[in-house]
All heavy atoms as a GROMACS GRO file, in nm:
protein
  559
    1MET      N    1  -0.156   0.904   2.119
    1MET     CA    2  -0.116   0.944   1.986
    1MET      C    3  -0.210   0.880   1.884
    1MET      O    4  -0.242   0.762   1.891
    1MET     CB    5   0.028   0.900   1.960
    1MET     CG    6   0.072   0.928   1.818
    1MET     SD    7   0.244   0.884   1.787
    1MET     CE    8   0.224   0.713   1.742
    2THR      N    9  -0.253   0.956   1.786
    2THR     CA   10  -0.336   0.905   1.680
    2THR      C   11  -0.249   0.867   1.561
    2THR      O   12  -0.161   0.943   1.522
    2THR     CB   13  -0.438   1.011   1.636
    2THR    OG1   14  -0.517   1.048   1.749
    2THR    CG2   15  -0.527   0.959   1.528
    3GLU      N   16  -0.275   0.750   1.507
    3GLU     CA   17  -0.199   0.704   1.392
    3GLU      C   18  -0.286   0.707   1.268
    3GLU      O   19  -0.406   0.684   1.274
    3GLU     CB   20  -0.148   0.562   1.416
    3GLU     CG   21  -0.050   0.554   1.531
    3GLU     CD   22  -0.021   0.412   1.573
    3GLU    OE1   23  -0.108   0.325   1.556
    3GLU    OE2   24   0.088   0.389   1.624
    4LEU      N   25  -0.226   0.735   1.156
    4LEU     CA   26  -0.292   0.736   1.028
    4LEU      C   27  -0.269   0.602   0.960
    4LEU      O   28  -0.156   0.554   0.954
    4LEU     CB   29  -0.236   0.849   0.941
    4LEU     CG   30  -0.278   0.853   0.795
    4LEU    CD1   31  -0.424   0.896   0.786
    4LEU    CD2   32  -0.190   0.948   0.718
    5SER      N   33  -0.376   0.542   0.910
    5SER     CA   34  -0.364   0.417   0.834
    5SER      C   35  -0.344   0.453   0.688
    5SER      O   36  -0.419   0.532   0.632
    5SER     CB   37  -0.491   0.334   0.851
    5SER     OG   38  -0.487   0.221   0.766
    6MET      N   39  -0.242   0.395   0.626
    6MET     CA   40  -0.212   0.419   0.485
    6MET      C   41  -0.185   0.284   0.420
    6MET      O   42  -0.119   0.198   0.478
    6MET     CB   43  -0.089   0.509   0.471
    6MET     CG   44  -0.048   0.534   0.328
    6MET     SD   45   0.086   0.655   0.314
    6MET     CE   46   0.226   0.553   0.359
    7TRP      N   47  -0.239   0.266   0.299
    7TRP     CA   48  -0.217   0.143   0.223
    7TRP      C   49  -0.122   0.173   0.108
    7TRP      O   50  -0.147   0.265   0.030
    7TRP     CB   51  -0.348   0.089   0.170
    7TRP     CG   52  -0.436   0.033   0.279
    7TRP    CD1   53  -0.519   0.103   0.360
    7TRP    CD2   54  -0.444  -0.102   0.320
    7TRP    NE1   55  -0.581   0.019   0.449
    7TRP    CE2   56  -0.536  -0.108   0.426
    7TRP    CE3   57  -0.384  -0.220   0.276
    7TRP    CZ2   58  -0.569  -0.228   0.489
    7TRP    CZ3   59  -0.416  -0.338   0.339
    7TRP    CH2   60  -0.508  -0.342   0.445
    8VAL      N   61  -0.013   0.098   0.099
    8VAL     CA   62   0.085   0.115  -0.008
    8VAL      C   63   0.070  -0.003  -0.104
    8VAL      O   64   0.080  -0.119  -0.063
    8VAL     CB   65   0.228   0.123   0.048
    8VAL    CG1   66   0.330   0.134  -0.064
    8VAL    CG2   67   0.241   0.241   0.145
    9VAL      N   68   0.046   0.029  -0.231
    9VAL     CA   69   0.030  -0.074  -0.334
    9VAL      C   70   0.162  -0.090  -0.409
    9VAL      O   71   0.219   0.009  -0.456
    9VAL     CB   72  -0.084  -0.037  -0.432
    9VAL    CG1   73  -0.095  -0.140  -0.543
    9VAL    CG2   74  -0.216  -0.023  -0.357
   10THR      N   75   0.207  -0.214  -0.419
   10THR     CA   76   0.331  -0.244  -0.490
   10THR      C   77   0.304  -0.345  -0.601
   10THR      O   78   0.207  -0.419  -0.598
   10THR     CB   79   0.438  -0.301  -0.395
   10THR    OG1   80   0.387  -0.418  -0.332
   10THR    CG2   81   0.478  -0.199  -0.289
   11GLN      N   82   0.394  -0.344  -0.698
   11GLN     CA   83   0.386  -0.440  -0.809
   11GLN      C   84   0.515  -0.521  -0.811
   11GLN      O   85   0.625  -0.465  -0.811
   11GLN     CB   86   0.369  -0.368  -0.942
   11GLN     CG   87   0.360  -0.462  -1.061
   11GLN     CD   88   0.343  -0.389  -1.193
   11GLN    OE1   89   0.357  -0.268  -1.201
   11GLN    NE2   90   0.312  -0.464  -1.297
   12ASN      N   91   0.500  -0.653  -0.811
   12ASN     CA   92   0.613  -0.744  -0.822
   12ASN      C   93   0.714  -0.731  -0.706
   12ASN      O   94   0.834  -0.731  -0.729
   12ASN     CB   95   0.682  -0.724  -0.957
   12ASN     CG   96   0.770  -0.841  -0.994
   12ASN    OD1   97   0.740  -0.956  -0.963
   12ASN    ND2   98   0.880  -0.814  -1.060
   13PRO      N   99   0.665  -0.725  -0.581
   13PRO     CA  100   0.761  -0.720  -0.470
   13PRO      C  101   0.831  -0.856  -0.455
   13PRO      O  102   0.780  -0.959  -0.503
   13PRO     CB  103   0.674  -0.690  -0.348
   13PRO     CG  104   0.540  -0.747  -0.384
   13PRO     CD  105   0.527  -0.726  -0.533
   14SER      N  106   0.944  -0.858  -0.391
   14SER     CA  107   1.025  -0.980  -0.382
   14SER      C  108   0.953  -1.095  -0.310
   14SER      O  109   0.977  -1.211  -0.341
   14SER     CB  110   1.158  -0.952  -0.314
   14SER     OG  111   1.137  -0.902  -0.183
   15ASP      N  112   0.862  -1.064  -0.218
   15ASP     CA  113   0.792  -1.171  -0.146
   15ASP      C  114   0.667  -1.222  -0.218
   15ASP      O  115   0.613  -1.326  -0.181
   15ASP     CB  116   0.759  -1.130  -0.003
   15ASP     CG  117   0.680  -1.001   0.007
   15ASP    OD1  118   0.672  -0.926  -0.092
   15ASP    OD2  119   0.626  -0.973   0.116
   16PHE      N  120   0.621  -1.151  -0.322
   16PHE     CA  121   0.508  -1.195  -0.403
   16PHE      C  122   0.537  -1.164  -0.550
   16PHE      O  123   0.475  -1.076  -0.610
   16PHE     CB  124   0.378  -1.125  -0.360
   16PHE     CG  125   0.327  -1.166  -0.225
   16PHE    CD1  126   0.354  -1.089  -0.112
   16PHE    CD2  127   0.253  -1.282  -0.209
   16PHE    CE1  128   0.308  -1.126   0.013
   16PHE    CE2  129   0.205  -1.320  -0.084
   16PHE     CZ  130   0.234  -1.243   0.027
   17PRO      N  131   0.633  -1.234  -0.611
   17PRO     CA  132   0.671  -1.206  -0.750
   17PRO      C  133   0.550  -1.215  -0.845
   17PRO      O  134   0.468  -1.305  -0.834
   17PRO     CB  135   0.773  -1.315  -0.783
   17PRO     CG  136   0.817  -1.371  -0.653
   17PRO     CD  137   0.706  -1.348  -0.556
   18GLY      N  138   0.542  -1.118  -0.935
   18GLY     CA  139   0.437  -1.117  -1.036
   18GLY      C  140   0.300  -1.074  -0.986
   18GLY      O  141   0.203  -1.080  -1.061
   19LYS      N  142   0.289  -1.032  -0.862
   19LYS     CA  143   0.161  -0.995  -0.802
   19LYS      C  144   0.158  -0.846  -0.765
   19LYS      O  145   0.261  -0.780  -0.758
   19LYS     CB  146   0.136  -1.077  -0.674
   19LYS     CG  147   0.138  -1.225  -0.693
   19LYS     CD  148   0.018  -1.272  -0.770
   19LYS     CE  149   0.017  -1.425  -0.780
   19LYS     NZ  150  -0.096  -1.474  -0.854
   20PHE      N  151   0.036  -0.798  -0.741
   20PHE     CA  152   0.015  -0.666  -0.682
   20PHE      C  153  -0.018  -0.689  -0.535
   20PHE      O  154  -0.096  -0.779  -0.501
   20PHE     CB  155  -0.102  -0.593  -0.750
   20PHE     CG  156  -0.067  -0.542  -0.887
   20PHE    CD1  157  -0.082  -0.622  -0.998
   20PHE    CD2  158  -0.017  -0.413  -0.904
   20PHE    CE1  159  -0.050  -0.577  -1.125
   20PHE    CE2  160   0.016  -0.368  -1.030
   20PHE     CZ  161   0.000  -0.449  -1.140
   21VAL      N  162   0.042  -0.609  -0.448
   21VAL     CA  163   0.022  -0.624  -0.304
   21VAL      C  164  -0.012  -0.489  -0.244
   21VAL      O  165   0.054  -0.388  -0.275
   21VAL     CB  166   0.149  -0.681  -0.236
   21VAL    CG1  167   0.128  -0.698  -0.087
   21VAL    CG2  168   0.190  -0.814  -0.300
   22ALA      N  169  -0.114  -0.485  -0.159
   22ALA     CA  170  -0.147  -0.366  -0.081
   22ALA      C  171  -0.117  -0.398   0.065
   22ALA      O  172  -0.168  -0.496   0.118
   22ALA     CB  173  -0.294  -0.330  -0.099
   23ARG      N  174  -0.031  -0.318   0.126
   23ARG     CA  175   0.006  -0.339   0.266
   23ARG      C  176  -0.035  -0.217   0.347
   23ARG      O  177  -0.014  -0.104   0.305
   23ARG     CB  178   0.157  -0.357   0.282
   23ARG     CG  179   0.212  -0.476   0.212
   23ARG     CD  180   0.365  -0.480   0.230
   23ARG     NE  181   0.429  -0.553   0.126
   23ARG     CZ  182   0.451  -0.684   0.125
   23ARG    NH1  183   0.412  -0.757   0.227
   23ARG    NH2  184   0.512  -0.742   0.024
   24GLU      N  185  -0.090  -0.245   0.466
   24GLU     CA  186  -0.129  -0.135   0.554
   24GLU      C  187  -0.010  -0.090   0.638
   24GLU      O  188   0.061  -0.172   0.696
   24GLU     CB  189  -0.242  -0.178   0.647
   24GLU     CG  190  -0.289  -0.064   0.734
   24GLU     CD  191  -0.393  -0.106   0.836
   24GLU    OE1  192  -0.388  -0.221   0.885
   24GLU    OE2  193  -0.480  -0.022   0.868
   25TRP      N  194   0.010   0.041   0.641
   25TRP     CA  195   0.111   0.104   0.725
   25TRP      C  196   0.041   0.193   0.827
   25TRP      O  197  -0.062   0.252   0.796
   25TRP     CB  198   0.205   0.190   0.641
   25TRP     CG  199   0.303   0.113   0.561
   25TRP    CD1  200   0.279   0.041   0.448
   25TRP    CD2  201   0.443   0.100   0.588
   25TRP    NE1  202   0.395  -0.017   0.402
   25TRP    CE2  203   0.497   0.018   0.486
   25TRP    CE3  204   0.526   0.149   0.687
   25TRP    CZ2  205   0.632  -0.015   0.483
   25TRP    CZ3  206   0.660   0.116   0.683
   25TRP    CH2  207   0.712   0.035   0.582
   26LEU      N  208   0.097   0.205   0.945
   26LEU     CA  209   0.050   0.301   1.044
   26LEU      C  210   0.155   0.410   1.056
   26LEU      O  211   0.273   0.381   1.078
   26LEU     CB  212   0.026   0.234   1.179
   26LEU     CG  213  -0.085   0.129   1.180
   26LEU    CD1  214  -0.098   0.067   1.318
   26LEU    CD2  215  -0.218   0.187   1.134
   27ILE      N  216   0.111   0.533   1.037
   27ILE     CA  217   0.201   0.648   1.038
   27ILE      C  218   0.161   0.739   1.154
   27ILE      O  219   0.043   0.774   1.169
   27ILE     CB  220   0.189   0.727   0.906
   27ILE    CG1  221   0.199   0.634   0.784
   27ILE    CG2  222   0.290   0.841   0.900
   27ILE    CD1  223   0.329   0.563   0.769
   28GLY      N  224   0.257   0.780   1.234
   28GLY     CA  225   0.231   0.869   1.347
   28GLY      C  226   0.352   0.955   1.374
   28GLY      O  227   0.452   0.951   1.302
   29ALA      N  228   0.343   1.034   1.480
   29ALA     CA  229   0.452   1.123   1.517
   29ALA      C  230   0.578   1.041   1.547
   29ALA      O  231   0.581   0.964   1.643
   29ALA     CB  232   0.413   1.206   1.638
   30GLY      N  233   0.676   1.054   1.462
   30GLY     CA  234   0.804   0.987   1.484
   30GLY      C  235   0.805   0.838   1.456
   30GLY      O  236   0.902   0.771   1.490
   31CYS      N  237   0.697   0.783   1.397
   31CYS     CA  238   0.700   0.639   1.371
   31CYS      C  239   0.625   0.606   1.243
   31CYS      O  240   0.533   0.677   1.201
   31CYS     CB  241   0.640   0.560   1.487
   31CYS     SG  242   0.462   0.570   1.498
   32GLN      N  243   0.667   0.502   1.179
   32GLN     CA  244   0.595   0.442   1.067
   32GLN      C  245   0.625   0.294   1.070
   32GLN      O  246   0.739   0.253   1.083
   32GLN     CB  247   0.634   0.505   0.934
   32GLN     CG  248   0.781   0.500   0.900
   32GLN     CD  249   0.809   0.571   0.769
   32GLN    OE1  250   0.721   0.622   0.704
   32GLN    NE2  251   0.935   0.572   0.730
   33ALA      N  252   0.518   0.214   1.063
   33ALA     CA  253   0.536   0.070   1.075
   33ALA      C  254   0.436  -0.003   0.987
   33ALA      O  255   0.318   0.032   0.985
   33ALA     CB  256   0.520   0.027   1.219
   34VAL      N  257   0.483  -0.104   0.918
   34VAL     CA  258   0.394  -0.188   0.838
   34VAL      C  259   0.321  -0.281   0.934
   34VAL      O  260   0.376  -0.325   1.034
   34VAL     CB  261   0.473  -0.265   0.730
   34VAL    CG1  262   0.564  -0.369   0.790
   34VAL    CG2  263   0.379  -0.326   0.627
   35THR      N  264   0.194  -0.309   0.904
   35THR     CA  265   0.116  -0.403   0.984
   35THR      C  266   0.117  -0.539   0.916
   35THR      O  267   0.175  -0.555   0.809
   35THR     CB  268  -0.030  -0.354   1.000
   35THR    OG1  269  -0.097  -0.369   0.875
   35THR    CG2  270  -0.036  -0.209   1.048
   36LEU      N  271   0.050  -0.634   0.975
   36LEU     CA  272   0.038  -0.766   0.913
   36LEU      C  273  -0.075  -0.769   0.810
   36LEU      O  274  -0.088  -0.867   0.737
   36LEU     CB  275   0.013  -0.873   1.020
   36LEU     CG  276   0.126  -0.892   1.121
   36LEU    CD1  277   0.087  -0.997   1.226
   36LEU    CD2  278   0.256  -0.931   1.052
   37ASN      N  279  -0.156  -0.662   0.802
   37ASN     CA  280  -0.266  -0.656   0.707
   37ASN      C  281  -0.215  -0.633   0.566
   37ASN      O  282  -0.142  -0.537   0.541
   37ASN     CB  283  -0.364  -0.543   0.743
   37ASN     CG  284  -0.430  -0.565   0.876
   37ASN    OD1  285  -0.449  -0.678   0.919
   37ASN    ND2  286  -0.464  -0.457   0.943
   38HIS      N  287  -0.253  -0.721   0.475
   38HIS     CA  288  -0.215  -0.704   0.335
   38HIS      C  289  -0.312  -0.781   0.245
   38HIS      O  290  -0.383  -0.871   0.290
   38HIS     CB  291  -0.071  -0.749   0.309
   38HIS     CG  292  -0.049  -0.896   0.324
   38HIS    ND1  293  -0.034  -0.957   0.446
   38HIS    CD2  294  -0.040  -0.994   0.232
   38HIS    CE1  295  -0.016  -1.087   0.428
   38HIS    NE2  296  -0.020  -1.113   0.298
   39HIS      N  297  -0.316  -0.742   0.119
   39HIS     CA  298  -0.398  -0.807   0.017
   39HIS      C  299  -0.309  -0.835  -0.103
   39HIS      O  300  -0.223  -0.754  -0.137
   39HIS     CB  301  -0.514  -0.717  -0.027
   39HIS     CG  302  -0.600  -0.671   0.085
   39HIS    ND1  303  -0.682  -0.756   0.156
   39HIS    CD2  304  -0.620  -0.548   0.139
   39HIS    CE1  305  -0.747  -0.688   0.248
   39HIS    NE2  306  -0.712  -0.562   0.239
   40VAL      N  307  -0.331  -0.949  -0.169
   40VAL     CA  308  -0.252  -0.990  -0.285
   40VAL      C  309  -0.348  -1.020  -0.400
   40VAL      O  310  -0.450  -1.087  -0.380
   40VAL     CB  311  -0.167  -1.115  -0.253
   40VAL    CG1  312  -0.085  -1.157  -0.374
   40VAL    CG2  313  -0.079  -1.091  -0.133
   41ALA      N  314  -0.314  -0.972  -0.520
   41ALA     CA  315  -0.399  -0.997  -0.637
   41ALA      C  316  -0.312  -1.003  -0.763
   41ALA      O  317  -0.197  -0.959  -0.763
   41ALA     CB  318  -0.504  -0.889  -0.650
   42ASP      N  319  -0.372  -1.053  -0.870
   42ASP     CA  320  -0.303  -1.062  -0.998
   42ASP      C  321  -0.303  -0.931  -1.076
   42ASP      O  322  -0.218  -0.911  -1.163
   42ASP     CB  323  -0.366  -1.171  -1.086
   42ASP     CG  324  -0.339  -1.311  -1.031
   42ASP    OD1  325  -0.233  -1.333  -0.971
   42ASP    OD2  326  -0.426  -1.398  -1.051
   43THR      N  327  -0.400  -0.842  -1.047
   43THR     CA  328  -0.410  -0.716  -1.120
   43THR      C  329  -0.421  -0.598  -1.025
   43THR      O  330  -0.463  -0.614  -0.909
   43THR     CB  331  -0.533  -0.713  -1.214
   43THR    OG1  332  -0.651  -0.713  -1.133
   43THR    CG2  333  -0.533  -0.832  -1.310
   44LEU      N  334  -0.387  -0.482  -1.076
   44LEU     CA  335  -0.399  -0.360  -0.997
   44LEU      C  336  -0.546  -0.335  -0.960
   44LEU      O  337  -0.576  -0.301  -0.846
   44LEU     CB  338  -0.341  -0.241  -1.075
   44LEU     CG  339  -0.347  -0.105  -1.008
   44LEU    CD1  340  -0.277  -0.105  -0.872
   44LEU    CD2  341  -0.286   0.001  -1.100
   45GLU      N  342  -0.635  -0.353  -1.055
   45GLU     CA  343  -0.778  -0.330  -1.030
   45GLU      C  344  -0.829  -0.422  -0.919
   45GLU      O  345  -0.907  -0.381  -0.834
   45GLU     CB  346  -0.858  -0.350  -1.158
   45GLU     CG  347  -0.831  -0.248  -1.265
   45GLU     CD  348  -0.698  -0.269  -1.341
   45GLU    OE1  349  -0.640  -0.381  -1.334
   45GLU    OE2  350  -0.651  -0.174  -1.403
   46ALA      N  351  -0.783  -0.547  -0.920
   46ALA     CA  352  -0.828  -0.643  -0.819
   46ALA      C  353  -0.778  -0.606  -0.679
   46ALA      O  354  -0.853  -0.615  -0.581
   46ALA     CB  355  -0.784  -0.784  -0.855
   47VAL      N  356  -0.655  -0.564  -0.668
   47VAL     CA  357  -0.603  -0.528  -0.535
   47VAL      C  358  -0.667  -0.398  -0.488
   47VAL      O  359  -0.696  -0.382  -0.369
   47VAL     CB  360  -0.448  -0.524  -0.532
   47VAL    CG1  361  -0.390  -0.392  -0.579
   47VAL    CG2  362  -0.396  -0.556  -0.393
   48ARG      N  363  -0.696  -0.305  -0.578
   48ARG     CA  364  -0.768  -0.182  -0.539
   48ARG      C  365  -0.906  -0.215  -0.484
   48ARG      O  366  -0.951  -0.153  -0.388
   48ARG     CB  367  -0.783  -0.090  -0.659
   48ARG     CG  368  -0.658  -0.015  -0.697
   48ARG     CD  369  -0.684   0.065  -0.823
   48ARG     NE  370  -0.570   0.148  -0.858
   48ARG     CZ  371  -0.554   0.201  -0.980
   48ARG    NH1  372  -0.643   0.177  -1.075
   48ARG    NH2  373  -0.449   0.275  -1.005
   49ALA      N  374  -0.973  -0.314  -0.543
   49ALA     CA  375  -1.107  -0.352  -0.498
   49ALA      C  376  -1.107  -0.411  -0.357
   49ALA      O  377  -1.211  -0.414  -0.290
   49ALA     CB  378  -1.168  -0.451  -0.596
   50MET      N  379  -0.993  -0.455  -0.309
   50MET     CA  380  -0.981  -0.513  -0.175
   50MET      C  381  -0.957  -0.409  -0.066
   50MET      O  382  -0.966  -0.440   0.052
   50MET     CB  383  -0.866  -0.614  -0.173
   50MET     CG  384  -0.886  -0.731  -0.264
   50MET     SD  385  -0.736  -0.833  -0.263
   50MET     CE  386  -0.780  -0.956  -0.384
   51LEU      N  387  -0.926  -0.286  -0.105
   51LEU     CA  388  -0.897  -0.181  -0.008
   51LEU      C  389  -1.025  -0.134   0.061
   51LEU      O  390  -1.133  -0.141   0.003
   51LEU     CB  391  -0.829  -0.062  -0.078
   51LEU     CG  392  -0.691  -0.090  -0.137
   51LEU    CD1  393  -0.643   0.029  -0.217
   51LEU    CD2  394  -0.592  -0.125  -0.027
   52PRO      N  395  -1.012  -0.081   0.183
   52PRO     CA  396  -1.130  -0.028   0.251
   52PRO      C  397  -1.193   0.086   0.171
   52PRO      O  398  -1.124   0.161   0.103
   52PRO     CB  399  -1.074   0.024   0.385
   52PRO     CG  400  -0.944  -0.048   0.404
   52PRO     CD  401  -0.891  -0.073   0.266
   53ALA      N  402  -1.324   0.099   0.181
   53ALA     CA  403  -1.396   0.205   0.111
   53ALA      C  404  -1.361   0.342   0.170
   53ALA      O  405  -1.324   0.354   0.286
   53ALA     CB  406  -1.546   0.182   0.123
   54GLY      N  407  -1.371   0.444   0.085
   54GLY     CA  408  -1.354   0.581   0.130
   54GLY      C  409  -1.213   0.635   0.130
   54GLY      O  410  -1.189   0.746   0.175
   55LEU      N  411  -1.118   0.558   0.078
   55LEU     CA  412  -0.979   0.605   0.074
   55LEU      C  413  -0.956   0.696  -0.047
   55LEU      O  414  -1.030   0.691  -0.145
   55LEU     CB  415  -0.883   0.486   0.068
   55LEU     CG  416  -0.886   0.390   0.186
   55LEU    CD1  417  -0.788   0.276   0.164
   55LEU    CD2  418  -0.857   0.462   0.316
   56VAL      N  419  -0.848   0.774  -0.039
   56VAL     CA  420  -0.808   0.865  -0.147
   56VAL      C  421  -0.669   0.825  -0.194
   56VAL      O  422  -0.581   0.801  -0.112
   56VAL     CB  423  -0.808   1.012  -0.096
   56VAL    CG1  424  -0.758   1.106  -0.203
   56VAL    CG2  425  -0.946   1.053  -0.047
   57VAL      N  426  -0.651   0.820  -0.325
   57VAL     CA  427  -0.523   0.776  -0.382
   57VAL      C  428  -0.421   0.890  -0.383
   57VAL      O  429  -0.455   1.006  -0.408
   57VAL     CB  430  -0.541   0.718  -0.524
   57VAL    CG1  431  -0.582   0.824  -0.623
   57VAL    CG2  432  -0.413   0.646  -0.569
   58LEU      N  433  -0.297   0.855  -0.354
   58LEU     CA  434  -0.182   0.945  -0.368
   58LEU      C  435  -0.094   0.885  -0.476
   58LEU      O  436  -0.050   0.770  -0.462
   58LEU     CB  437  -0.103   0.956  -0.238
   58LEU     CG  438  -0.177   1.009  -0.117
   58LEU    CD1  439  -0.090   0.997   0.007
   58LEU    CD2  440  -0.219   1.152  -0.139
   59PRO      N  441  -0.068   0.957  -0.584
   59PRO     CA  442   0.017   0.900  -0.689
   59PRO      C  443   0.158   0.871  -0.639
   59PRO      O  444   0.204   0.927  -0.540
   59PRO     CB  445   0.019   1.009  -0.796
   59PRO     CG  446  -0.077   1.112  -0.755
   59PRO     CD  447  -0.111   1.092  -0.612
   60ARG      N  448   0.224   0.788  -0.712
   60ARG     CA  449   0.364   0.752  -0.682
   60ARG      C  450   0.452   0.875  -0.694
   60ARG      O  451   0.441   0.952  -0.786
   60ARG     CB  452   0.407   0.645  -0.782
   60ARG     CG  453   0.545   0.595  -0.763
   60ARG     CD  454   0.582   0.496  -0.875
   60ARG     NE  455   0.711   0.442  -0.847
   60ARG     CZ  456   0.826   0.509  -0.862
   60ARG    NH1  457   0.824   0.630  -0.909
   60ARG    NH2  458   0.940   0.452  -0.832
   61ASP      N  459   0.540   0.892  -0.598
   61ASP     CA  460   0.640   0.999  -0.603
   61ASP      C  461   0.762   0.945  -0.675
   61ASP      O  462   0.800   0.829  -0.657
   61ASP     CB  463   0.676   1.041  -0.460
   61ASP     CG  464   0.767   1.162  -0.459
   61ASP    OD1  465   0.891   1.142  -0.468
   61ASP    OD2  466   0.717   1.274  -0.451
   62PRO      N  467   0.828   1.025  -0.759
   62PRO     CA  468   0.948   0.977  -0.830
   62PRO      C  469   1.057   0.922  -0.739
   62PRO      O  470   1.136   0.837  -0.781
   62PRO     CB  471   0.997   1.101  -0.906
   62PRO     CG  472   0.876   1.187  -0.920
   62PRO     CD  473   0.793   1.161  -0.797
   63SER      N  474   1.060   0.965  -0.613
   63SER     CA  475   1.163   0.916  -0.520
   63SER      C  476   1.124   0.785  -0.451
   63SER      O  477   1.205   0.727  -0.379
   63SER     CB  478   1.194   1.022  -0.415
   63SER     OG  479   1.081   1.045  -0.333
   64ASP      N  480   1.001   0.736  -0.473
   64ASP     CA  481   0.957   0.610  -0.413
   64ASP      C  482   1.036   0.492  -0.468
   64ASP      O  483   1.087   0.497  -0.580
   64ASP     CB  484   0.808   0.586  -0.443
   64ASP     CG  485   0.715   0.672  -0.360
   64ASP    OD1  486   0.758   0.726  -0.256
   64ASP    OD2  487   0.598   0.686  -0.401
   65ASP      N  488   1.040   0.386  -0.392
   65ASP     CA  489   1.099   0.260  -0.438
   65ASP      C  490   1.030   0.219  -0.567
   65ASP      O  491   0.911   0.242  -0.586
   65ASP     CB  492   1.080   0.153  -0.330
   65ASP     CG  493   1.157   0.027  -0.362
   65ASP    OD1  494   1.115  -0.046  -0.455
   65ASP    OD2  495   1.256   0.000  -0.294
   66ALA      N  496   1.103   0.157  -0.658
   66ALA     CA  497   1.052   0.123  -0.790
   66ALA      C  498   0.930   0.031  -0.789
   66ALA      O  499   0.850   0.034  -0.881
   66ALA     CB  500   1.163   0.058  -0.873
   67VAL      N  501   0.911  -0.048  -0.683
   67VAL     CA  502   0.795  -0.138  -0.678
   67VAL      C  503   0.666  -0.069  -0.637
   67VAL      O  504   0.557  -0.123  -0.655
   67VAL     CB  505   0.819  -0.261  -0.588
   67VAL    CG1  506   0.938  -0.343  -0.637
   67VAL    CG2  507   0.835  -0.221  -0.444
   68ILE      N  508   0.675   0.052  -0.581
   68ILE     CA  509   0.556   0.123  -0.534
   68ILE      C  510   0.478   0.180  -0.653
   68ILE      O  511   0.534   0.249  -0.738
   68ILE     CB  512   0.592   0.236  -0.435
   68ILE    CG1  513   0.651   0.173  -0.308
   68ILE    CG2  514   0.469   0.321  -0.402
   68ILE    CD1  515   0.700   0.273  -0.206
   69VAL      N  516   0.348   0.147  -0.658
   69VAL     CA  517   0.259   0.195  -0.763
   69VAL      C  518   0.186   0.320  -0.716
   69VAL      O  519   0.177   0.420  -0.789
   69VAL     CB  520   0.156   0.085  -0.801
   69VAL    CG1  521   0.056   0.138  -0.902
   69VAL    CG2  522   0.225  -0.038  -0.852
   70GLU      N  523   0.131   0.316  -0.593
   70GLU     CA  524   0.052   0.426  -0.539
   70GLU      C  525   0.028   0.399  -0.391
   70GLU      O  526   0.054   0.290  -0.342
   70GLU     CB  527  -0.083   0.438  -0.612
   70GLU     CG  528  -0.167   0.312  -0.601
   70GLU     CD  529  -0.280   0.304  -0.703
   70GLU    OE1  530  -0.281   0.381  -0.800
   70GLU    OE2  531  -0.368   0.217  -0.684
   71SER      N  532  -0.023   0.501  -0.323
   71SER     CA  533  -0.060   0.487  -0.182
   71SER      C  534  -0.202   0.539  -0.164
   71SER      O  535  -0.247   0.625  -0.240
   71SER     CB  536   0.036   0.566  -0.094
   71SER     OG  537   0.168   0.518  -0.108
   72TRP      N  538  -0.271   0.488  -0.063
   72TRP     CA  539  -0.409   0.526  -0.034
   72TRP      C  540  -0.421   0.565   0.113
   72TRP      O  541  -0.372   0.493   0.200
   72TRP     CB  542  -0.502   0.408  -0.062
   72TRP     CG  543  -0.512   0.374  -0.207
   72TRP    CD1  544  -0.424   0.301  -0.281
   72TRP    CD2  545  -0.616   0.411  -0.298
   72TRP    NE1  546  -0.467   0.290  -0.411
   72TRP    CE2  547  -0.586   0.356  -0.425
   72TRP    CE3  548  -0.735   0.485  -0.282
   72TRP    CZ2  549  -0.668   0.374  -0.534
   72TRP    CZ3  550  -0.816   0.501  -0.392
   72TRP    CH2  551  -0.782   0.446  -0.517
   73ILE      N  552  -0.486   0.680   0.138
   73ILE     CA  553  -0.511   0.722   0.277
   73ILE      C  554  -0.660   0.752   0.294
   73ILE      O  555  -0.732   0.771   0.198
   73ILE     CB  556  -0.428   0.845   0.319
   73ILE    CG1  557  -0.453   0.962   0.226
   73ILE    CG2  558  -0.282   0.809   0.326
   73ILE    CD1  559  -0.392   1.091   0.275
   0.00000   0.00000   0.00000
């Protein structure tokens, strides 16, 4: 099975108050799991700069959790 790597950027999550966090998720047929890979920064621009090159941004969906800013695939 091939899994898709997706980075979810959050603002002010409970484990990093006042910070922006990008966490890598693996998405596949019937599964989605967060990995241990993550980046923490003080600004959105700084955490974006830590993401792997070549990704495309997906805007936040209104149904997303309130801490989610955007996702990158």
